[in-house]
C-alpha positions in Angstrom: 73.6 158.1 195.8 70.7 156.6 197.7 68.5 154.4 195.5 65.3 156.3 196.5 66.9 159.6 195.3 67.8 158.1 192.0 64.2 156.9 191.6 62.8 160.3 192.4 65.1 161.9 189.9 64.1 159.5 187.1 60.4 160.1 187.9 61.0 163.8 187.7 62.6 163.4 184.3 59.7 161.4 182.9 57.0 163.9 183.7 56.6 167.7 183.7 58.1 169.2 186.8 55.7 169.8 189.6 56.1 170.3 193.4 54.3 167.0 193.8 57.5 165.3 192.7 59.4 166.5 195.7 60.1 163.9 198.4 57.3 164.1 200.9 59.7 164.3 203.8 61.7 167.2 202.3 64.6 164.9 201.2 66.5 166.6 198.4 65.8 165.2 194.9 69.2 164.4 193.4 70.0 165.2 189.8 73.0 163.9 187.8 73.8 167.4 186.4 72.7 171.0 186.9 73.5 173.6 184.3 73.3 176.8 186.4 72.7 180.4 185.6 72.7 180.3 181.8 70.6 182.2 179.3 68.2 179.4 178.5 66.4 179.1 175.1 64.0 176.1 175.4 63.1 176.0 171.7 59.5 176.8 172.5 59.8 180.6 173.0 62.0 183.3 171.4 62.3 184.9 174.9 65.1 183.4 176.9 65.2 183.2 180.7 68.3 183.3 182.9 68.0 180.0 184.8 68.9 176.4 185.1 68.6 173.1 183.3 68.4 170.0 185.5 69.2 166.5 184.1 68.7 163.0 185.5 69.8 160.0 183.5 69.1 160.7 179.9 66.2 163.1 180.5 65.6 166.8 181.3 63.9 167.3 184.6 63.3 171.0 184.3 64.5 174.0 182.2 64.0 177.6 182.9 64.0 179.6 186.1 66.4 178.8 188.9 66.2 175.3 190.3 64.1 174.9 193.4 66.2 174.5 196.5 65.0 170.9 197.0 67.1 169.8 194.0 70.7 168.9 194.4 73.1 167.6 191.8 76.1 165.3 191.6 77.7 167.9 189.4 77.0 171.6 188.8 78.3 173.4 185.7 78.3 177.2 185.9 76.7 178.4 182.7 76.7 182.1 183.7 77.0 184.3 180.6 76.5 181.2 178.3 73.7 180.3 176.0 72.0 177.1 176.9 69.9 175.6 174.1 68.5 172.3 172.7 71.2 170.3 171.0 71.4 171.2 167.3 70.0 168.9 164.7 71.7 168.7 161.3 68.9 168.1 158.8 71.1 167.0 156.0 74.5 165.4 156.4 76.7 163.0 154.5 78.2 161.6 157.7 77.0 158.1 156.8 80.5 156.8 156.1 82.0 158.2 159.3 79.1 157.0 161.5 79.4 153.5 160.1 83.2 153.6 160.1 85.4 151.0 161.8 87.4 154.0 163.1 86.1 154.8 166.6 87.3 158.4 166.3 85.4 159.0 163.1 82.2 157.5 164.7 82.3 160.2 167.4 81.4 162.8 164.8 83.7 165.4 166.5 83.3 168.1 163.7 79.6 168.1 164.5 79.6 167.8 168.3 82.1 170.6 168.7 79.5 172.8 167.1 76.8 171.6 169.4 75.2 169.2 166.9 73.6 166.3 168.8 71.7 164.6 166.0 72.8 164.0 162.4 70.4 163.0 159.6 71.8 160.6 157.0 70.7 159.0 153.8 70.1 162.3 152.1 70.2 163.1 148.4 68.8 159.7 147.8 72.1 158.0 148.7 70.9 156.1 151.9 70.3 152.3 151.9 66.9 150.8 152.5 68.4 148.4 155.2 67.4 150.7 158.0 67.3 148.0 160.7 70.8 146.8 159.8 72.1 150.3 160.0 70.5 150.9 163.3 71.9 147.6 164.7 75.4 148.7 163.6 75.0 152.1 165.2 74.0 150.5 168.5 76.8 148.0 168.4 79.6 150.6 167.8 79.3 153.8 169.9 78.6 157.0 167.9 78.9 160.6 169.0 75.6 161.9 167.8 72.1 160.6 167.5 71.3 159.4 163.9 68.1 159.6 161.9 67.9 157.9 158.5 66.1 158.2 155.2 65.5 155.5 152.6 67.5 156.5 149.6 65.9 156.4 146.1 69.3 155.7 144.5 69.9 152.3 146.0 66.2 151.4 145.6 66.3 152.2 141.9 69.7 150.7 141.3 68.6 147.4 142.9 66.3 146.9 139.9 67.7 149.1 137.1 71.4 149.5 137.8 72.5 152.7 136.1 70.2 152.3 133.1 68.4 155.3 131.6 64.9 153.8 131.4 61.7 153.5 133.3 61.1 150.5 135.5 58.7 147.8 134.4 55.6 147.3 136.5 57.3 144.4 138.2 60.4 146.4 138.9 58.4 149.3 140.3 56.6 146.9 142.6 59.9 145.6 143.9 61.1 149.2 144.5 57.9 150.0 146.4 58.6 147.0 148.7 62.1 148.2 149.4 60.8 151.6 150.4 58.1 150.0 152.5 60.8 147.8 154.2 62.8 150.9 155.1 59.8 152.8 156.4 58.7 149.8 158.5 62.2 149.7 160.0 62.1 153.3 161.1 63.1 155.6 158.3 62.0 159.2 158.3 60.8 159.0 154.8 62.0 158.8 151.2 65.0 160.9 150.1 65.8 161.6 146.4 68.7 163.2 144.6 67.1 163.9 141.3 70.1 165.8 140.1 72.3 162.8 140.3 72.8 159.9 137.9 71.0 157.4 137.8 68.3 159.0 139.9 67.8 161.8 137.3 66.8 159.1 134.8 63.5 158.8 136.6 60.3 160.5 135.6 58.2 162.4 138.1 55.5 159.7 138.0 58.0 157.0 139.2 59.0 159.2 142.1 55.4 159.9 143.0 54.6 156.1 143.2 57.4 155.6 145.7 56.5 158.7 147.7 53.0 157.3 148.1 54.6 154.3 149.9 56.4 156.7 152.3 53.1 158.6 152.8 51.2 155.4 153.6 53.6 154.8 156.5 53.4 158.4 157.8 56.8 159.5 156.4 57.9 162.5 154.4 59.6 163.2 151.1 63.1 164.9 151.1 64.7 165.9 147.8 67.9 167.3 146.3 65.7 168.7 143.6 66.2 167.9 139.9 67.7 171.3 139.1 68.9 174.1 141.4 70.0 176.0 138.3 69.2 175.8 134.6 70.6 172.3 133.8 67.3 170.9 132.7 63.9 171.9 134.0 65.3 174.9 135.9 65.0 175.9 139.6 61.4 177.0 139.3 60.4 173.9 137.5 62.1 171.7 140.1 60.2 173.4 142.9 57.0 172.8 141.0 58.0 169.1 140.8 58.4 168.9 144.5 55.0 170.6 145.0 53.4 168.2 142.6 54.9 165.2 144.4 53.5 166.5 147.7 50.0 167.0 146.4 49.8 163.7 144.4 51.5 161.5 147.0 49.7 163.3 149.9 52.7 163.8 152.2 54.9 166.5 153.6 57.7 167.5 151.3 61.1 169.0 152.0 63.6 170.9 149.7 67.1 169.9 150.6 69.8 172.7 150.8 67.6 175.2 149.1 69.5 177.6 146.9 69.7 179.5 143.6 72.7 178.0 142.0 74.5 179.7 139.1 74.5 182.8 137.1 71.2 182.2 135.4 69.1 181.9 138.6 70.9 184.1 141.1 68.3 186.5 142.5 65.4 184.1 142.1 65.1 183.4 145.9 62.2 185.9 146.2 60.2 184.1 143.5 60.9 180.7 145.0 60.0 181.8 148.5 56.7 183.3 147.2 55.9 180.0 145.4 56.5 177.9 148.5 54.7 180.2 150.8 51.6 180.3 148.6 51.5 176.5 148.8 52.0 176.6 152.6 49.1 179.0 152.9 47.1 176.6 150.8 47.8 173.7 153.2 50.8 171.9 151.7 53.3 171.0 154.3 56.5 172.1 152.5 59.8 173.0 154.3 63.4 173.4 153.4 66.9 173.4 154.9 69.9 175.5 153.9 73.6 176.0 154.7 75.2 179.5 155.2 77.8 179.3 152.5 77.9 180.7 148.9 79.9 177.7 147.6 78.2 174.4 147.1 80.1 171.1 147.0 79.6 168.1 144.8 81.5 165.6 142.6 83.3 167.2 139.7 81.6 164.8 137.3 78.1 165.7 138.6 78.8 169.4 138.2 80.2 169.3 134.7 79.2 166.1 132.9 75.7 166.0 131.4 73.6 163.0 132.7 73.9 161.1 129.4 77.7 161.1 129.7 77.4 159.5 133.1 75.1 156.7 132.1 76.6 153.3 132.7 79.2 154.4 135.2 82.8 155.4 135.0 83.9 152.8 132.5 81.2 154.0 130.0 82.1 157.6 130.6 85.8 157.1 129.8 84.8 155.3 126.6 82.8 158.4 125.6 85.8 160.6 126.2 87.5 158.5 123.5 84.6 158.4 121.1 85.3 161.0 118.4 81.6 161.0 117.3 80.5 162.3 120.7 83.1 165.0 121.3 81.2 167.9 119.9 78.1 167.2 122.0 80.2 166.5 125.1 82.2 169.7 124.8 79.1 171.8 124.1 77.2 170.4 127.2 80.2 170.7 129.5 80.9 174.2 128.4 77.3 175.2 129.2 77.5 173.6 132.6 80.7 175.4 133.3 79.1 178.7 132.3 76.2 178.0 134.6 78.6 177.6 137.6 80.4 180.8 136.9 83.4 179.6 134.9 86.6 177.8 135.6 87.7 180.3 138.3 84.6 179.4 140.4 85.5 175.7 140.7 88.0 174.8 143.4 89.2 171.2 143.7 88.7 170.4 147.4 89.2 166.7 148.0 90.7 163.8 146.1 93.9 163.7 144.1 96.6 165.9 145.8 97.7 166.8 142.2 94.7 169.1 142.0 93.4 169.9 145.5 93.8 173.6 146.3 93.7 174.6 142.6 90.9 176.0 140.6 90.0 174.6 137.2 91.3 177.8 135.8 94.7 177.1 137.4 94.8 173.6 136.0 93.9 174.8 132.5 96.5 177.6 132.6 99.2 175.2 133.8 98.6 172.8 130.9 97.9 175.6 128.4 94.5 173.9 127.7 91.0 174.9 127.1 89.0 174.6 130.4 86.8 171.9 129.1 89.8 169.9 127.8 91.4 170.4 131.2 88.3 169.2 132.9 88.2 166.0 130.8 91.9 165.4 131.6 91.1 165.8 135.4 88.2 163.4 135.1 90.4 160.8 133.3 92.6 160.8 136.4 89.6 160.3 138.6 86.6 162.1 140.2 87.2 164.8 142.8 85.1 166.8 145.2 84.8 170.5 144.4 83.8 173.7 146.1 81.7 175.5 143.5 81.2 179.3 144.1 77.8 179.7 142.5 75.4 181.6 144.9 74.8 185.1 146.0 74.8 186.1 149.6 71.5 187.9 149.1 69.8 184.7 148.2 71.5 182.8 151.1 70.2 185.5 153.5 66.7 185.5 152.0 66.2 181.8 152.4 67.7 181.8 155.9 65.1 184.3 157.2 62.1 182.2 156.4 60.5 180.4 159.4 60.2 177.2 157.5 63.9 176.9 156.7 66.2 175.0 159.0 69.9 174.6 159.3 71.9 171.8 157.6 75.5 171.3 156.7 75.3 169.1 153.6 78.7 168.1 154.9 81.3 167.0 152.4 85.0 166.4 152.1 87.1 169.5 151.5 84.3 172.0 152.3 84.3 173.9 155.6 80.6 173.3 156.1 81.3 169.9 157.8 83.3 171.6 160.5 81.7 175.0 160.7 78.1 175.4 159.4 76.2 176.0 162.7 79.0 178.1 164.1 79.3 180.2 160.9 75.6 180.8 160.8 75.7 182.2 164.3 78.9 184.2 164.0 78.3 185.6 160.5 74.5 186.1 160.3 73.5 186.6 164.0 76.5 188.5 165.4 78.1 190.3 162.5 75.3 191.0 160.1 72.1 190.8 162.3 70.4 189.0 159.5 68.5 186.7 161.9 68.1 186.8 165.7 69.8 184.5 168.2 66.3 183.0 168.8 65.8 182.4 165.1 69.2 180.7 164.9 68.4 178.3 167.7 64.9 177.5 166.6 66.0 176.8 163.0 68.8 174.6 164.3 66.8 172.6 166.8 63.0 172.7 167.5 61.9 173.4 163.9 64.0 170.5 162.7 62.8 168.0 165.3 59.2 169.0 164.8 59.4 168.8 161.0 61.2 165.5 160.9 59.0 163.9 163.7 61.9 163.4 166.1 59.9 162.7 169.3 61.0 164.3 172.5 64.0 166.0 170.8 64.7 169.6 169.9 63.2 171.3 172.9 64.4 171.8 176.5 61.2 170.3 178.2 60.7 168.1 181.2 60.7 164.5 180.2 62.5 165.2 176.9 65.9 163.6 176.1 68.8 165.6 177.4 70.4 166.7 174.2 71.8 170.1 175.1 74.4 172.6 173.9 76.1 175.4 176.0 78.1 178.0 174.1 79.8 181.3 174.7 78.0 183.9 172.7 81.2 186.0 172.5 83.4 183.1 171.1 81.2 180.7 169.2 82.5 180.9 165.6 83.7 178.7 162.8 87.4 178.5 162.1 87.2 176.3 159.0 87.8 178.0 155.7 87.9 176.9 152.0 91.7 176.5 152.2 91.7 175.0 155.8 88.4 173.1 155.9 89.1 170.8 158.8 89.6 173.4 161.6 87.2 172.7 164.5 84.8 175.4 165.6 85.3 177.3 168.9 83.1 178.5 171.7 81.1 175.4 172.6 81.8 174.5 176.2 79.3 171.7 177.0 77.4 169.2 174.9 75.1 166.5 176.2 73.9 163.7 174.1 71.2 161.6 175.8 72.4 163.1 179.1 76.0 162.1 178.7 78.8 164.7 178.3 80.1 164.6 174.7 81.9 167.9 175.2 83.1 169.0 178.6 85.1 172.2 179.3 85.3 172.8 175.5 86.9 169.4 174.8 85.4 166.3 173.3 85.2 163.6 176.0 85.4 160.6 173.7 82.0 159.3 174.9 79.8 157.9 172.2 76.2 158.3 173.6 74.4 158.7 170.3 71.4 156.4 169.4 69.6 155.6 166.2 66.4 157.6 166.1 63.8 155.5 164.4 60.5 156.9 163.4 57.4 154.9 164.3 55.4 154.0 161.2 51.7 154.9 161.0 49.7 152.4 163.0 48.7 149.4 161.0 50.8 150.3 157.9 53.3 147.5 158.4 51.0 144.7 159.2 
């Protein structure tokens, strides 16, 4: 390609399309790729247009109506009958290990890109490190399949000073924790993430969290939380939403509820009350949002689901000692039995990843096989080791109710043994757009792209706009669907024909290309906050 044509194409990509960008002598302006004749959703409007998307380098040159005749392209992909949309952004993944893996195939994030996901958010549930710069350097050094945005995790921050102790930090320890949050924010984190349901994060008081959230606020970040209780384990679902709201008001920053749900028999049906509470705050000026996944089963560690926090204090060694302490058995069994009831009983817990001795069985199956009480069977399983579970604890009515709200975006909360890692976006489309008509196609796309980018502050992402990065998905609206199930959770989704990450083809002709074009997406701290 002639050098002057390349220059013109890049200039076109860096500024809104205008006839002034045409070569003065009528010379064709060359693009790298033209997606022709698709049904284009830009992320800005719910009304699609049949047209084209032109790409030069890593940028979008134009998106919408048919390309002007003066544009030519090195390659043209016929998108007739296909949906062309901004690449999807997964607001809450646990893809950290794969993205930082030494295995090049895992780093490609193929379960995500084959659904059209071009950006994965990591560090969620308070599990992310505060070494954001080091993580970004590693992501640049070893190619990854998707872009990656990161949170500072409350867990590592707290453990750096307190380990797994159930106590409040001293003023000196709190100051050290603040410095670590500040470090992460100055290195490009989105904000502070907490997992207040998980030990040892659940040993913290709200006041401690507020102090750290204030640091994220000072740098222009947000607060993301797996709330303290999605059920009735301690302060209850409603109390936990109130806690998030309090943190937002007192720390003065946007707040985000991770994988919003009504978990367990005691709170099923409360989605309307939670939605009303959040929308009242939004109307009053609080920037509060949420993400969700379109499944009725959650997933977590078996120990987190059934063991009370006091039994987890001090780590696995201390927990095993409590199993053998006769003086604690009554309390332990009582608390575990209540937690099991909240989750719907032993039939509602499916072992999904870990020891092959248990995977594919429910807790009820294990108890029956050993002729044991379900709680005794659970303790026996935990003695062997911790496992991941699929916990069937939500109603579809609640899932639908949250999904419909304009402030709720899509996330997978991906985990081993659960189909949500391989099929969340595809299932949301197939089940709730096509089969049930719960939401429109436009709502699906917005909640999976532009809403997420705008909420998280991902600049020049999430929209098909001139000058924006070319993260794009093309899918067949008649075939796009999840294939993964609870018994076969690692089946790739179908129906995505083309995915571009920063202008490079990650999926071409429905097949992953093996190209790792993802980049760390670092948020710029508020001016002057890191001096």
